[in-house]
N, C-alpha and C positions, 0 to 999 in steps of 0.2 A: 908608394903603392906596392902592395904585394902582387906578384904575377898572377893574373886571373882573378883578383879580388880587388874590391875597393873598400877600404876601412876608414871609418871617420867616428868622431865623437859628437854627441849632442848634449848640451847642458841645459837641463830643465829645472823647474821648481826654485827659482831664485827667491830669496827673502830681501826685499829692498828696505834697508835701514837708512833713515835720513837723519843727518847730524847737522845742526846749525849752532855756530858760536857767535855770540853777540859780544864784540870787542869793546862796546861802550857800556856794557852792563854795570861796571862799577859806579857809574853816575847815578843809577837808580836802585842799587842793592839795598840800601837802607830802607827804602819804601817797601821792597819785597819782605824783608825780614820783619818789619814792624807789623805788616799785614798778617803774616803767618802766625807770629807770636800773639797777636790780638785774638785771632780766631781760636788758637789754643787756650787762651786764658778764658774765652767765652764758653768753651766746651772742653773741660779738662779730661772727661771720660773718652770722648771721641768714639771710635768704633774699632773692632778687631776683624781683620780680613786675613791678609797675608803677613801683616806686621808682627814681628816678635820683639818685644820690649819697647818698641817705638810707639808714638802716638800718630794716629791717622784721624783726620777730620771726617765729618759726614759731607756728603756732596755740597758744593758751593756754587752758586750761580749769581753772584752779586754783580752790579753794574759799578765797576771801579777801574781805576788806572791799571792795576795789576792784571786783572783778567782781560781787559781790553788790549793790553800789550801782548799777552799770551795769545789771544785770539788772532791778532794781527801777525804774530810770528808763525803760527800754525798755518795761516792762510798762505804766507809767503813760501813756507816749506813745501806744502802740498802742490801749490800751483807752479812752483819752480822745478820741482824734482819729479812729479808724476805727470804723465801725458794724459790728462783727463778728457773725456769727451766734452764737447762744448756745452751740452745741457746739463752737465753734472755740477752739483753744488755740494756743500758739506755743512754739517752742524756739529758743534761740540756737545756731546751728550751730558758730560759732567766733568767738573774739576774737583780735586780734593788735595789736601796738604798732608805731607808726611814730615814728621820731626822725629829724627832717630838719634838717640844719645849713644854714648859709647857702647859697643857690642851689640847694638840693635840691628836687626836684619829683616829681610822679607823672604818668606818661602816661595818655592816655585808655584806659579799660577798663570792663568790666562785671563783675558778680558772678553768674556762671551757677550755677544750682542752688539758689538761695534765692528768697525772695519779696521781703523787704525788706532793705536794708543801711543801714549808718550809721557815724557817727564821732562821737567825744566828744573835745573839745579840752582836753587836760591843761595845756599851756603853749603860749602863743602871744602874739604882738603884732599890731598893726594891719596891718603888712605882711609877715606870716608866710606869706602865699600863700592866695588865695581857692580854694575848691572850686568847679568849673565843671561844671554839669550840662548836657549837650547831647544831647537825643533826636533832633536833626536833623542830626547831624554830617555824614552822607553824602547830604544832600538840599539841593536849592536853595531857600533861604528868602528870596531877594531881595525877593519880593513884600511882605514885611513892612515893608520900608524905605519903602513908599509910604503906609503908614497913619500917621495922627496919633498922637503920643505919648499923648495922653489915652485914645484908644481901645485902643491896645496895652496900657497899664497897667490900664485897667478890665477887660479880658478876658484878661489875662496871655498876650498873643500875642507871644511873643518866641522867637527860635530857640534860646536858652539862658538859663541863670540862674547867677549867681555869688553865693556867700555868703561874707562876710569872717569869718575864724575869731575866736572870742571864747572865752576861758577859761571853762569851765563850761557851754559850749553843746553840746548833742547834736543832730545832724541825721540824719534818716531819710528814705530815698527808695526807690522801687522798684528792685530789683537789676538790672533790665534796662536802667536809664538809664545811657547813656554818660557817664563823668565823668572829670575829671582834677583835679590840684591844681597851682596855679601856683607858680612859684619863691618860696622863702623868701628875702626881701630884708632880713631882720633878722639881727643877729649872734647873737641867742638862738635856740637850737633850738626848732622846732616839734614838739611831742610830742602825739600823739593815740592813741587806742584805737579801732580799727574793728571791725565785727562784721557777721555775716550772721544772718537770721532766717527761719525757715520756719513757715508756718501748718499746723496739724493739726486733724483733726476726730475727735472721740471715737467 
């Protein structure tokens, strides 16, 4: 305390990123790959949104093992990590598949109209392309460069965050967060299934 003064810090506006790793994913990996490639074969054109070079499916809402697994995982992530009001429910607005060959990427974008968004990595390798979340894209964050590394890490004071893809990993984040996916530098396709979630009150 400084004499005659009380000085303290308050940390506001946190971004809660939820990460879930399924250590048993290898047992069902082939089912996921077969499902995604089947969808790509059925609709080779797909759609263009944020994807550069890669293929993206139209929205899918099938009743099958793959989407049931993802819905269950989303439910576990949200109920385990968020302290939701008792009357709060959620619904998955949509699922879609991304198949990204070498050098494919996704430009910066947000998911308007939903509360949380996420992706599940079906097939990837270490250099398949990090997902980068950047809430400060349009702002000057140079002041952060003058802070010590220990302080920045302790309080998560960074202009952006990157997550390396990993097979069986699910990542959820607020839908308003600006994000992109870096270029796939591997020869193997990066395959993921993305989704949007909305919260509801009974």
